[in-house]
BALOBA-1460 file (C-alpha; in Angstrom, 3 decimals):
// residues 283
<rec num="1" residu="m" x="-28.770" y="-41.056" z="-12.074"/>
<rec num="2" residu="e" x="-28.593" y="-41.377" z="-16.128"/>
<rec num="3" residu="t" x="-26.172" y="-43.812" z="-17.586"/>
<rec num="4" residu="r" x="-26.031" y="-42.500" z="-21.705"/>
<rec num="5" residu="v" x="-24.429" y="-45.064" z="-24.189"/>
<rec num="6" residu="s" x="-24.603" y="-44.484" z="-27.896"/>
<rec num="7" residu="c" x="-23.398" y="-46.197" z="-31.485"/>
<rec num="8" residu="q" x="-22.354" y="-44.065" z="-34.486"/>
<rec num="9" residu="d" x="-26.171" y="-42.958" z="-34.874"/>
<rec num="10" residu="k" x="-28.364" y="-43.920" z="-31.434"/>
<rec num="11" residu="e" x="-27.838" y="-42.984" z="-27.815"/>
<rec num="12" residu="v" x="-29.351" y="-45.034" z="-25.686"/>
<rec num="13" residu="v" x="-30.011" y="-43.093" z="-21.652"/>
<rec num="14" residu="i" x="-30.202" y="-45.633" z="-18.867"/>
<rec num="15" residu="s" x="-32.649" y="-43.994" z="-15.433"/>
<rec num="16" residu="s" x="-34.784" y="-44.763" z="-13.390"/>
<rec num="17" residu="s" x="-36.713" y="-42.297" z="-14.466"/>
<rec num="18" residu="h" x="-36.890" y="-43.482" z="-18.233"/>
<rec num="19" residu="p" x="-38.445" y="-47.128" z="-19.543"/>
<rec num="20" residu="t" x="-36.597" y="-50.418" z="-18.502"/>
<rec num="21" residu="v" x="-34.090" y="-50.483" z="-21.596"/>
<rec num="22" residu="l" x="-33.569" y="-53.858" z="-22.552"/>
<rec num="23" residu="i" x="-29.901" y="-55.469" z="-23.301"/>
<rec num="24" residu="g" x="-30.379" y="-58.532" z="-25.713"/>
<rec num="25" residu="e" x="-28.250" y="-61.765" z="-24.420"/>
<rec num="26" residu="r" x="-28.648" y="-63.926" z="-27.457"/>
<rec num="27" residu="i" x="-24.458" y="-63.324" z="-28.364"/>
<rec num="28" residu="n" x="-23.423" y="-65.469" z="-26.175"/>
<rec num="29" residu="p" x="-21.830" y="-69.205" z="-26.877"/>
<rec num="30" residu="t" x="-22.713" y="-70.188" z="-23.650"/>
<rec num="31" residu="g" x="-24.879" y="-73.364" z="-23.994"/>
<rec num="32" residu="k" x="-25.900" y="-72.648" z="-27.767"/>
<rec num="33" residu="a" x="-23.927" y="-75.349" z="-29.521"/>
<rec num="34" residu="k" x="-24.681" y="-73.896" z="-33.223"/>
<rec num="35" residu="l" x="-23.050" y="-70.415" z="-32.280"/>
<rec num="36" residu="t" x="-20.086" y="-72.021" z="-31.122"/>
<rec num="37" residu="a" x="-19.493" y="-74.144" z="-33.379"/>
<rec num="38" residu="a" x="-19.930" y="-71.334" z="-36.155"/>
<rec num="39" residu="l" x="-17.267" y="-69.015" z="-33.322"/>
<rec num="40" residu="q" x="-14.551" y="-71.926" z="-33.997"/>
<rec num="41" residu="a" x="-14.732" y="-71.728" z="-37.291"/>
<rec num="42" residu="g" x="-14.421" y="-68.417" z="-37.644"/>
<rec num="43" residu="d" x="-18.080" y="-67.656" z="-39.089"/>
<rec num="44" residu="l" x="-19.760" y="-64.844" z="-37.617"/>
<rec num="45" residu="q" x="-22.901" y="-64.749" z="-40.032"/>
<rec num="46" residu="i" x="-25.077" y="-66.461" z="-37.371"/>
<rec num="47" residu="v" x="-23.852" y="-63.687" z="-34.981"/>
<rec num="48" residu="r" x="-24.898" y="-60.871" z="-37.343"/>
<rec num="49" residu="e" x="-28.292" y="-62.891" z="-37.756"/>
<rec num="50" residu="m" x="-28.656" y="-62.858" z="-34.070"/>
<rec num="51" residu="a" x="-27.949" y="-59.329" z="-33.720"/>
<rec num="52" residu="v" x="-30.856" y="-58.121" z="-36.782"/>
<rec num="53" residu="t" x="-33.038" y="-60.337" z="-35.205"/>
<rec num="54" residu="q" x="-33.038" y="-58.816" z="-31.514"/>
<rec num="55" residu="m" x="-33.345" y="-55.767" z="-32.951"/>
<rec num="56" residu="a" x="-36.375" y="-56.389" z="-34.707"/>
<rec num="57" residu="d" x="-37.487" y="-57.795" z="-31.352"/>
<rec num="58" residu="g" x="-36.960" y="-55.096" z="-29.427"/>
<rec num="59" residu="a" x="-33.735" y="-54.954" z="-27.726"/>
<rec num="60" residu="d" x="-31.960" y="-51.745" z="-27.063"/>
<rec num="61" residu="i" x="-28.539" y="-52.535" z="-26.429"/>
<rec num="62" residu="l" x="-27.087" y="-55.899" z="-27.174"/>
<rec num="63" residu="d" x="-24.261" y="-57.964" z="-25.438"/>
<rec num="64" residu="v" x="-21.739" y="-59.066" z="-27.535"/>
<rec num="65" residu="n" x="-19.608" y="-62.637" z="-25.978"/>
<rec num="66" residu="v" x="-17.535" y="-64.998" z="-28.456"/>
<rec num="67" residu="g" x="-15.765" y="-66.695" z="-25.445"/>
<rec num="68" residu="a" x="-16.199" y="-70.039" z="-26.653"/>
<rec num="69" residu="l" x="-13.571" y="-73.204" z="-26.104"/>
<rec num="70" residu="g" x="-10.520" y="-72.783" z="-29.163"/>
<rec num="71" residu="v" x="-11.576" y="-69.480" z="-30.012"/>
<rec num="72" residu="d" x="-9.178" y="-66.601" z="-29.526"/>
<rec num="73" residu="e" x="-10.826" y="-63.899" z="-28.215"/>
<rec num="74" residu="v" x="-7.838" y="-60.846" z="-28.461"/>
<rec num="75" residu="s" x="-8.768" y="-61.531" z="-32.091"/>
<rec num="76" residu="f" x="-12.382" y="-62.768" z="-32.456"/>
<rec num="77" residu="l" x="-14.277" y="-60.434" z="-30.567"/>
<rec num="78" residu="p" x="-12.876" y="-57.220" z="-32.463"/>
<rec num="79" residu="k" x="-14.226" y="-58.588" z="-35.526"/>
<rec num="80" residu="a" x="-17.720" y="-59.436" z="-33.870"/>
<rec num="81" residu="v" x="-18.463" y="-56.302" z="-32.657"/>
<rec num="82" residu="s" x="-17.139" y="-54.703" z="-36.366"/>
<rec num="83" residu="a" x="-20.139" y="-57.374" z="-37.844"/>
<rec num="84" residu="v" x="-22.774" y="-56.491" z="-35.384"/>
<rec num="85" residu="m" x="-21.937" y="-52.983" z="-35.623"/>
<rec num="86" residu="e" x="-22.699" y="-53.371" z="-39.369"/>
<rec num="87" residu="e" x="-25.831" y="-54.814" z="-39.435"/>
<rec num="88" residu="v" x="-27.485" y="-53.027" z="-36.452"/>
<rec num="89" residu="k" x="-27.622" y="-49.245" z="-35.077"/>
<rec num="90" residu="v" x="-27.726" y="-50.284" z="-31.103"/>
<rec num="91" residu="p" x="-25.165" y="-49.869" z="-28.829"/>
<rec num="92" residu="l" x="-23.491" y="-52.913" z="-27.628"/>
<rec num="93" residu="c" x="-22.347" y="-54.924" z="-24.270"/>
<rec num="94" residu="i" x="-18.593" y="-55.760" z="-25.145"/>
<rec num="95" residu="d" x="-18.691" y="-59.220" z="-22.701"/>
<rec num="96" residu="s" x="-15.671" y="-60.622" z="-22.182"/>
<rec num="97" residu="d" x="-13.380" y="-62.485" z="-19.162"/>
<rec num="98" residu="n" x="-10.059" y="-61.876" z="-20.856"/>
<rec num="99" residu="p" x="-8.986" y="-57.806" z="-20.580"/>
<rec num="100" residu="k" x="-6.900" y="-58.077" z="-23.583"/>
<rec num="101" residu="a" x="-10.358" y="-59.216" z="-25.761"/>
<rec num="102" residu="l" x="-12.388" y="-56.079" z="-24.020"/>
<rec num="103" residu="e" x="-9.706" y="-53.669" z="-25.409"/>
<rec num="104" residu="a" x="-9.271" y="-55.045" z="-28.649"/>
<rec num="105" residu="g" x="-12.804" y="-55.133" z="-28.892"/>
<rec num="106" residu="l" x="-13.517" y="-51.233" z="-27.341"/>
<rec num="107" residu="k" x="-10.229" y="-50.077" z="-30.068"/>
<rec num="108" residu="v" x="-12.875" y="-50.988" z="-32.797"/>
<rec num="109" residu="y" x="-16.298" y="-49.715" z="-31.062"/>
<rec num="110" residu="k" x="-17.509" y="-46.766" z="-32.880"/>
<rec num="111" residu="g" x="-19.368" y="-44.758" z="-29.313"/>
<rec num="112" residu="k" x="-19.683" y="-45.085" z="-25.948"/>
<rec num="113" residu="a" x="-19.766" y="-48.755" z="-25.149"/>
<rec num="114" residu="i" x="-20.738" y="-50.638" z="-21.599"/>
<rec num="115" residu="i" x="-17.562" y="-53.432" z="-20.384"/>
<rec num="116" residu="n" x="-18.868" y="-56.329" z="-19.351"/>
<rec num="117" residu="s" x="-17.861" y="-56.536" z="-16.461"/>
<rec num="118" residu="v" x="-15.580" y="-56.182" z="-13.645"/>
<rec num="119" residu="n" x="-16.487" y="-57.299" z="-10.082"/>
<rec num="120" residu="g" x="-14.394" y="-56.781" z="-6.557"/>
<rec num="121" residu="q" x="-11.345" y="-59.577" z="-7.153"/>
<rec num="122" residu="e" x="-8.078" y="-57.372" z="-7.799"/>
<rec num="123" residu="y" x="-7.049" y="-58.569" z="-10.474"/>
<rec num="124" residu="r" x="-9.894" y="-57.362" z="-12.315"/>
<rec num="125" residu="l" x="-10.006" y="-54.314" z="-10.704"/>
<rec num="126" residu="q" x="-6.544" y="-53.358" z="-11.751"/>
<rec num="127" residu="s" x="-7.203" y="-54.331" z="-15.355"/>
<rec num="128" residu="v" x="-10.576" y="-54.123" z="-16.305"/>
<rec num="129" residu="l" x="-10.972" y="-50.227" z="-14.329"/>
<rec num="130" residu="p" x="-8.347" y="-48.654" z="-16.628"/>
<rec num="131" residu="l" x="-10.493" y="-49.943" z="-19.757"/>
<rec num="132" residu="a" x="-13.512" y="-47.882" z="-18.983"/>
<rec num="133" residu="k" x="-11.307" y="-44.682" z="-17.682"/>
<rec num="134" residu="d" x="-9.266" y="-44.741" z="-20.754"/>
<rec num="135" residu="f" x="-11.997" y="-45.737" z="-23.674"/>
<rec num="136" residu="g" x="-15.273" y="-44.034" z="-21.534"/>
<rec num="137" residu="a" x="-17.244" y="-46.646" z="-21.434"/>
<rec num="138" residu="a" x="-19.841" y="-47.424" z="-19.137"/>
<rec num="139" residu="l" x="-19.219" y="-50.376" z="-16.587"/>
<rec num="140" residu="v" x="-21.470" y="-53.396" z="-15.077"/>
<rec num="141" residu="c" x="-20.288" y="-54.521" z="-11.393"/>
<rec num="142" residu="l" x="-20.578" y="-57.435" z="-10.393"/>
<rec num="143" residu="a" x="-21.531" y="-58.264" z="-6.484"/>
<rec num="144" residu="m" x="-19.010" y="-61.110" z="-6.605"/>
<rec num="145" residu="d" x="-15.323" y="-61.328" z="-5.053"/>
<rec num="146" residu="d" x="-12.700" y="-63.931" z="-4.854"/>
<rec num="147" residu="e" x="-15.097" y="-65.744" z="-2.547"/>
<rec num="148" residu="g" x="-17.796" y="-65.990" z="-5.145"/>
<rec num="149" residu="i" x="-21.206" y="-64.333" z="-5.111"/>
<rec num="150" residu="p" x="-21.552" y="-63.810" z="-1.585"/>
<rec num="151" residu="a" x="-24.967" y="-65.428" z="0.033"/>
<rec num="152" residu="t" x="-25.876" y="-62.527" z="2.139"/>
<rec num="153" residu="a" x="-27.038" y="-58.400" z="0.894"/>
<rec num="154" residu="d" x="-24.823" y="-57.112" z="3.255"/>
<rec num="155" residu="r" x="-21.936" y="-58.671" z="1.470"/>
<rec num="156" residu="r" x="-23.123" y="-58.100" z="-2.029"/>
<rec num="157" residu="l" x="-23.140" y="-54.857" z="-0.471"/>
<rec num="158" residu="a" x="-19.846" y="-54.169" z="0.712"/>
<rec num="159" residu="v" x="-18.460" y="-55.491" z="-2.952"/>
<rec num="160" residu="v" x="-20.773" y="-53.197" z="-4.805"/>
<rec num="161" residu="a" x="-19.188" y="-50.278" z="-2.167"/>
<rec num="162" residu="k" x="-15.328" y="-50.954" z="-2.719"/>
<rec num="163" residu="i" x="-16.093" y="-51.248" z="-6.745"/>
<rec num="164" residu="v" x="-17.952" y="-47.718" z="-6.660"/>
<rec num="165" residu="e" x="-14.755" y="-46.562" z="-4.392"/>
<rec num="166" residu="r" x="-11.922" y="-47.971" z="-6.575"/>
<rec num="167" residu="a" x="-13.989" y="-46.636" z="-9.931"/>
<rec num="168" residu="t" x="-14.558" y="-42.989" z="-8.484"/>
<rec num="169" residu="a" x="-11.164" y="-42.801" z="-7.018"/>
<rec num="170" residu="m" x="-10.143" y="-43.087" z="-10.858"/>
<rec num="171" residu="g" x="-12.068" y="-40.280" z="-12.097"/>
<rec num="172" residu="i" x="-14.650" y="-42.664" z="-13.563"/>
<rec num="173" residu="p" x="-18.284" y="-41.123" z="-13.035"/>
<rec num="174" residu="q" x="-20.738" y="-43.093" z="-10.869"/>
<rec num="175" residu="e" x="-23.674" y="-42.310" z="-13.033"/>
<rec num="176" residu="d" x="-21.017" y="-44.859" z="-15.532"/>
<rec num="177" residu="l" x="-21.216" y="-47.623" z="-13.342"/>
<rec num="178" residu="i" x="-24.389" y="-50.180" z="-13.792"/>
<rec num="179" residu="v" x="-24.515" y="-52.700" z="-10.982"/>
<rec num="180" residu="d" x="-25.489" y="-56.222" z="-11.118"/>
<rec num="181" residu="c" x="-26.413" y="-57.835" z="-7.848"/>
<rec num="182" residu="l" x="-26.773" y="-61.456" z="-9.022"/>
<rec num="183" residu="a" x="-30.009" y="-63.928" z="-9.304"/>
<rec num="184" residu="l" x="-29.088" y="-67.236" z="-7.974"/>
<rec num="185" residu="a" x="-31.497" y="-70.358" z="-8.845"/>
<rec num="186" residu="v" x="-34.348" y="-70.659" z="-6.496"/>
<rec num="187" residu="s" x="-34.725" y="-74.673" z="-7.051"/>
<rec num="188" residu="a" x="-31.472" y="-74.590" z="-5.190"/>
<rec num="189" residu="d" x="-32.085" y="-72.274" z="-2.481"/>
<rec num="190" residu="s" x="-35.129" y="-70.873" z="-1.732"/>
<rec num="191" residu="k" x="-34.320" y="-67.619" z="-0.124"/>
<rec num="192" residu="a" x="-31.893" y="-67.126" z="-3.513"/>
<rec num="193" residu="g" x="-34.346" y="-64.099" z="-4.689"/>
<rec num="194" residu="v" x="-35.296" y="-62.647" z="-2.021"/>
<rec num="195" residu="v" x="-31.736" y="-62.089" z="-1.137"/>
<rec num="196" residu="t" x="-31.015" y="-60.034" z="-4.834"/>
<rec num="197" residu="l" x="-33.888" y="-58.339" z="-4.629"/>
<rec num="198" residu="e" x="-32.960" y="-56.971" z="-1.358"/>
<rec num="199" residu="a" x="-29.589" y="-56.861" z="-2.582"/>
<rec num="200" residu="i" x="-30.957" y="-54.364" z="-5.651"/>
<rec num="201" residu="r" x="-32.907" y="-52.173" z="-3.213"/>
<rec num="202" residu="r" x="-30.240" y="-51.587" z="-1.088"/>
<rec num="203" residu="v" x="-27.872" y="-50.526" z="-3.792"/>
<rec num="204" residu="r" x="-30.720" y="-48.276" z="-5.279"/>
<rec num="205" residu="d" x="-31.022" y="-46.367" z="-1.683"/>
<rec num="206" residu="e" x="-27.760" y="-46.255" z="-0.822"/>
<rec num="207" residu="f" x="-25.502" y="-45.359" z="-4.406"/>
<rec num="208" residu="g" x="-28.663" y="-44.652" z="-6.364"/>
<rec num="209" residu="v" x="-26.507" y="-46.344" z="-9.949"/>
<rec num="210" residu="n" x="-28.452" y="-48.036" z="-12.642"/>
<rec num="211" residu="q" x="-28.469" y="-51.733" z="-12.142"/>
<rec num="212" residu="t" x="-28.452" y="-54.837" z="-14.495"/>
<rec num="213" residu="l" x="-29.881" y="-58.720" z="-13.851"/>
<rec num="214" residu="g" x="-29.188" y="-61.547" z="-16.008"/>
<rec num="215" residu="a" x="-32.864" y="-62.452" z="-14.535"/>
<rec num="216" residu="s" x="-33.279" y="-65.874" z="-16.378"/>
<rec num="217" residu="n" x="-30.764" y="-67.686" z="-13.267"/>
<rec num="218" residu="i" x="-33.630" y="-67.571" z="-11.398"/>
<rec num="219" residu="s" x="-35.521" y="-69.839" z="-12.848"/>
<rec num="220" residu="f" x="-32.455" y="-72.373" z="-13.719"/>
<rec num="221" residu="g" x="-33.857" y="-76.098" z="-13.150"/>
<rec num="222" residu="l" x="-37.743" y="-75.380" z="-12.654"/>
<rec num="223" residu="p" x="-40.403" y="-75.983" z="-15.176"/>
<rec num="224" residu="e" x="-42.481" y="-73.018" z="-17.048"/>
<rec num="225" residu="r" x="-39.130" y="-70.927" z="-16.241"/>
<rec num="226" residu="d" x="-40.797" y="-68.346" z="-18.669"/>
<rec num="227" residu="v" x="-43.382" y="-67.758" z="-16.090"/>
<rec num="228" residu="i" x="-40.636" y="-67.826" z="-13.159"/>
<rec num="229" residu="n" x="-39.032" y="-64.982" z="-14.960"/>
<rec num="230" residu="w" x="-41.410" y="-62.597" z="-15.485"/>
<rec num="231" residu="a" x="-42.899" y="-63.055" z="-12.128"/>
<rec num="232" residu="f" x="-38.957" y="-61.931" z="-11.254"/>
<rec num="233" residu="l" x="-38.179" y="-59.388" z="-13.910"/>
<rec num="234" residu="a" x="-41.580" y="-57.461" z="-12.369"/>
<rec num="235" residu="m" x="-40.200" y="-57.463" z="-9.165"/>
<rec num="236" residu="a" x="-36.679" y="-56.912" z="-9.774"/>
<rec num="237" residu="i" x="-37.158" y="-53.950" z="-12.328"/>
<rec num="238" residu="s" x="-39.594" y="-52.315" z="-9.302"/>
<rec num="239" residu="t" x="-36.761" y="-52.433" z="-6.872"/>
<rec num="240" residu="g" x="-34.283" y="-51.369" z="-9.400"/>
<rec num="241" residu="v" x="-33.674" y="-52.950" z="-12.022"/>
<rec num="242" residu="t" x="-33.010" y="-50.379" z="-15.055"/>
<rec num="243" residu="c" x="-31.410" y="-52.359" z="-17.906"/>
<rec num="244" residu="p" x="-31.830" y="-55.992" z="-17.689"/>
<rec num="245" residu="v" x="-30.192" y="-58.763" z="-19.888"/>
<rec num="246" residu="v" x="-32.689" y="-60.713" z="-21.498"/>
<rec num="247" residu="h" x="-33.534" y="-63.154" z="-24.332"/>
<rec num="248" residu="v" x="-35.805" y="-60.305" z="-25.442"/>
<rec num="249" residu="s" x="-38.238" y="-62.037" z="-27.581"/>
<rec num="250" residu="k" x="-39.598" y="-63.896" z="-24.458"/>
<rec num="251" residu="v" x="-39.790" y="-60.991" z="-21.547"/>
<rec num="252" residu="r" x="-40.453" y="-57.883" z="-23.793"/>
<rec num="253" residu="a" x="-43.882" y="-57.964" z="-23.430"/>
<rec num="254" residu="a" x="-44.091" y="-58.543" z="-19.967"/>
<rec num="255" residu="v" x="-41.408" y="-56.066" z="-19.481"/>
<rec num="256" residu="l" x="-43.586" y="-53.040" z="-21.746"/>
<rec num="257" residu="a" x="-46.204" y="-54.479" z="-18.696"/>
<rec num="258" residu="t" x="-44.149" y="-54.010" z="-16.035"/>
<rec num="259" residu="d" x="-43.415" y="-50.099" z="-17.354"/>
<rec num="260" residu="v" x="-46.959" y="-49.322" z="-17.775"/>
<rec num="261" residu="l" x="-47.954" y="-50.212" z="-13.995"/>
<rec num="262" residu="l" x="-44.932" y="-48.198" z="-12.601"/>
<rec num="263" residu="g" x="-45.971" y="-44.761" z="-14.365"/>
<rec num="264" residu="k" x="-43.008" y="-45.643" z="-17.511"/>
<rec num="265" residu="d" x="-45.159" y="-45.442" z="-20.706"/>
<rec num="266" residu="d" x="-47.629" y="-42.476" z="-20.505"/>
<rec num="267" residu="y" x="-50.991" y="-43.566" z="-21.744"/>
<rec num="268" residu="s" x="-49.487" y="-47.025" z="-22.573"/>
<rec num="269" residu="m" x="-48.081" y="-46.387" z="-25.572"/>
<rec num="270" residu="r" x="-45.180" y="-47.964" z="-25.713"/>
<rec num="271" residu="y" x="-47.416" y="-51.114" z="-24.790"/>
<rec num="272" residu="i" x="-49.778" y="-50.476" z="-27.301"/>
<rec num="273" residu="r" x="-47.503" y="-49.928" z="-30.153"/>
<rec num="274" residu="a" x="-45.836" y="-53.183" z="-29.246"/>
<rec num="275" residu="y" x="-49.203" y="-54.742" z="-28.970"/>
<rec num="276" residu="r" x="-49.565" y="-53.688" z="-32.683"/>
<rec num="277" residu="q" x="-47.021" y="-54.679" z="-34.302"/>
<rec num="278" residu="r" x="-46.713" y="-58.556" z="-32.211"/>
<rec num="279" residu="q" x="-51.055" y="-58.683" z="-33.878"/>
<rec num="280" residu="a" x="-49.196" y="-57.839" z="-37.180"/>
<rec num="281" residu="s" x="-46.671" y="-60.093" z="-37.441"/>
<rec num="282" residu="t" x="-48.694" y="-63.281" z="-36.638"/>
<rec num="283" residu="k" x="-51.380" y="-61.904" z="-39.463"/>
């Protein structure tokens, strides 16, 4: 199943038969004091710089989120979307908990975007699904509902089934649904990774849709988080994740290596090119 997203000058195809697509996560103020302060001041320069840096690092798609305290997302998210479009030529994932802000961002976007996100809550279904339909956007579907993130793969699958049913009944193509089975910290629950991987496998087998994942959540609270993230990403990609949301500069080499081992990189050429680029940049 192929999910196709685009900007004015580029189309990106997300599919299990294609190399893994990397969604850059950095334009998000959560945990970033400098970015938060800039957004509160109405300054988009750091957003522009983050966009350029992530594209140079190898991001295929960029997530854009301006949800910080004191920021009017409805007016500011479209400004951020426009600023990023001016700087880079990659598709965007427009990210907000506010449906009106999502709509404002989609109105200025040129191409086919990804909406981040909908979940199983009735309010989200009623407010976000029509946006995906009206704008022809792809849609991240979170495996959570009014009760939070389910503790079992069975419950997460049930939430996904509900979202898929509602979306397709509205006329949203199933290939435009990108499921996130959600990663939780293994430091708090030693089975958290196993549950997420089982949910990913079952979504792949039962729905065949593309899947994303904020993989770094898995390592929260542990030392050498990057090591945990690399291992988990490889497992998640081999199980069904096709477009993870990541800090691209930290994980791209590991993802490219995973694609080599899964037969998604003919003659390892993407891996070798990336290696040569890293070597050249250090000279």
